[in-house]
N, C-alpha and C positions, 0 to 999 in steps of 0.2 A: 774307957776308950777316949783318946784325945780327938780334937777336931780333925787333925791330919789323918789319924787312923780311920776315922769314920769316912772321910772323903775317899781315901784309898780303897776301902772296902766297897764303896759304891762304884768306883772306877773299874774295879776288877769284875764286878757283876755286869756292868754295862758292856765291857769289852767282850765277855763271853757271849753275850747276846748278838753281837755284830761280827764276830770273828769269822773271817773267810779262810779257806784252805791256805796253808802257808805258801804253796807254790803260786797261788793266785795273787796274793798281796805282794810277794816279791817281784812277780812279773810286772805288776802295775807300777811298783816303785822304780824299777829299772827302765820302764818305758816313759816315765814322766820327763818333762822338760828339765834339763840340768839345773841344779840348785844355784841360786844367786849367792854371792859372797857376803854374808851378813857381817863378818869380821871387818872387812874393808868398809862396808857401809857405816859401821859404828866407829870408824876412825882408826882402825888398826894400822899401825905402821906410820901414822902421820904425827908430825911434831907440833903443828900449829894448834893452839887451843880452840876448840869449838865443841860446844855441848851437843851431843846427839840425844835424840828422844826415841824411845820405843813406845809408840802410841798404841794403847790397848782398846780393843773392842770388847766391852764387858757389860753384860746386862744386869748382873747381880753378884753378890758376894756373901759368904757366910757371916761376915761381920756387920754388913750394912743392909742386907736384904736387897730388894729391888732398887736398881740405880737408874736404869733407862730402858725403854721399850726396844729400841734399835730394830725396827721392822726391816730395814734395808742395810745390813752391815757393809755391803759393797759401797753404797753411797757414802757412808761414814768414812770408810777407808780412803775414798777419793779425796775427802776433805783433809784427812790426815796427810796424804801424799802431797796435796797442794800446800799444806802448812809446813812442809819440810821434814816430816817424820823420816828417820833413817831406816827404821824397821817398824812394821805393823804387827802387833801381837793379836792373835785371834784365840780367844778361849774356846776350847772344845768340850770342856767338862760340863755335863748336862745338869746334874742334880743340884749343885750348889751355885753354879755360875750361869746356867741357862744357855750354854753354848752347844755347838754341834760341829761335826765335820762338814755339814752343809754350809755353815757360815764360812769355813775355811775355803771351800770350793768357790763360793760366790765372790769372796774377796780376791782369791787368786785369779779369777777370770777378769777382774776389773782393773787391778793395779800391778805395776812392775816392781814395786818396792819389795825388798826381802821380807818374808813372813816368818814370824815365830809361831809355831803351834804351841799354845800355852795349855799344857795338860800335865797331869800327875803321871809321869812315865814310870811304870813299874814292870813292864813286860817288853821284851824286844819287839814283839809284834807291833806295838805302838810306834816304834821308830820307822819300821817299814811303811806303816800306815801313813805316818806324817809325810814321808817322801812321796808316796803314791798320790796324796792330795795336794802336793805342791809346796809343802813347807820347805824353808831354807835353813831354819834354825829350830832346835828343840830345847825344851827346858828339862834339866835334870836337877832334882832337889836332893842335896846331900843328906838331909835329915830323913829322907824316905828310902835311901839306898845304901847298901854296904859297899865296901871298897871294890870288891870284884865287879859288882853291878856298875858302879861309876866308870870303871875302866872298860868293861865290855860294851856298855851302852854308848860311851863316848867313841870308842873305836868303830862301832857299827855306823853311828851317825856320820863320822868322817869318811868311812868307806863309801857311803851313799852321797858324799859331796856336801853334806850339811855341816853347819857349825852347832856348837852347844853353848847355851847359857846355863852355867852351873851355879845354882842358887845355894847360898850359905847363910848361916845365922850366927856362927861362932868362929873363933880363931882356929879351933881344931878342924872345923869343916873347911875353912880356907886352906889349911895345910893339906887336907885330903884332896881338895880341888887341884892344888898345885901338883900333887903327887901323880895325878893322871894327866897332867899337861894342859889343864884348862886355860884357854886364851880369852874367854869372856866370863868373868866371875861377878855374880850378883850378890849383894848383901841385902837381904830382906829384913827390914827393921820391924816387920810384923812377926810376932811369935806365932808360929803355926799351930801351937798347942793351946794357947790361950786367946789368940787373935789380938792381943794388946800391941800397940805401936809405940816404939821408943826411938825417936829420930836420932838420938845421940849414939845409937849403936853403930851407925855407918861410920862416923868419924873415928870411933874407937877401934874399928876393924880395918878401915881402908888401908892403913899403913902396912898391914900384913899381906895385902894382895901383891903377888910377885910383879916385878918390873916387866913390862911387855904385855901383861894381861890387861884387858879393858875392864875398868871398874864400873859396875852398874849399881846405882842406888835404886832399890825397889821398895815401894809402899811409902805412904805418908806424904805424898806431894799434893798439897792443898792449894798452894798459891805461889806467887813469885818469890816470897821470902824463903819458902822451903826449897825452891829451885836454887836460889843463891846459896843457901846453907849447904846443900849437898855438893854443889860445884866447888865451893870454897874448901870443902873437906876432902876433895880428891876425886869426886865422881866425874867420869868422862861421859857417862850416859845415864839417863833416867828412864825407868819404866813407869809410865803414868797411865792410869785407867780412869778412876772415878772422876777426877777433875775435868777430864776431857769429855766424858760422856754426859756429864751434867751441864756443861756450858752450852749456850746458844750458838757460839761461834768457835768451834774447836780449831779451825784453821788459824784464826787470829791468836788464840791462846797458845797454840804450839809455837807460833813465831815469837811471841813474847817470852815463852819459856826458853827457847833457844838463845834469844838475845841476852836475857838476864844471866843465863847460865854461862854463856861464853864470856861475858864481862867478868863474872866471878872467877872463872878459870884463869883468865888473863891476869887479873889482879893477884891471884894466888901465886902465879909464876914470876911476877915482877918483884 
C-alpha cells in the first residue's frame, strides 16, 4: 500500500464515522453563505503579472511529522490575510495532517478570504460537506480519482458555486484535468507514493497546462529562491504550508513571497 492509499483508507474510515444523512448535509450546504470566487482571487482573467499565494494552515505532514502546534488556526488565518494571501488552505484530514472541520469553521468565521478545504476527496459527500462548512474551493487529486469521478466531482463543486484545484503529478494527469475543463491546475512536485520532492517537475509540466487555466505550483517552497524558481517557470500561484507555519512572521514572509514571485513573473514575460 502506498502512502496515498493509506491516507485514503483512513479518510474513508473517518468519513463513515461523521457522515450525516444525505438530506441533512445537502440542506446545510444550500443554506451556507454563497461561495467566494477563488478563481478570480487567484488572478483568473487578469493579464498583469502578480504572484498569488495559497497560504496553508498545516500542523503536520506524512513526510515531516509535526510542523507547528497552531492552537488558534483563525489567528494564523488573519495573519495570512493581512499578508496578502489570495486563498487560505485549511487542512481537514485528521490522521496524517492533524486537521479538522472545526479548523475550517473557525477560519471561516474570522476571515473573508476564499478558503480551500484541503482534503483527500474520494466521496461526493465531502463536497457537500465542504460547502456546508464554508469552503469556496476544493481539492481533487487526479492520482486518487478516475475520469468519471473527476468529471462528476468537478460538476458538483461548480453546481454548489465552488471552484476546484485539480492536482496533477504527470503530463497524463494534466491532460485528464484539461478534459474535465479544470480552470485551476496544480502541479504537485511531491510524489504522493514516495513523498520525494523534485522541484524540476513543475517546469517540465507547466507548459502542458492549457492556456487560460491558472497554474499552481505545490510543495517544495522553502525560501525566496524557490518562489523565484517556480514563478520563472510559469507558476501563477503557489501553495505554501510548511515555510509559513514555521516562520515567526508569516505576514512578512507572505509579502516577500509575493514581491519576489511577481518580479520573476514580470522578468519572464519581458
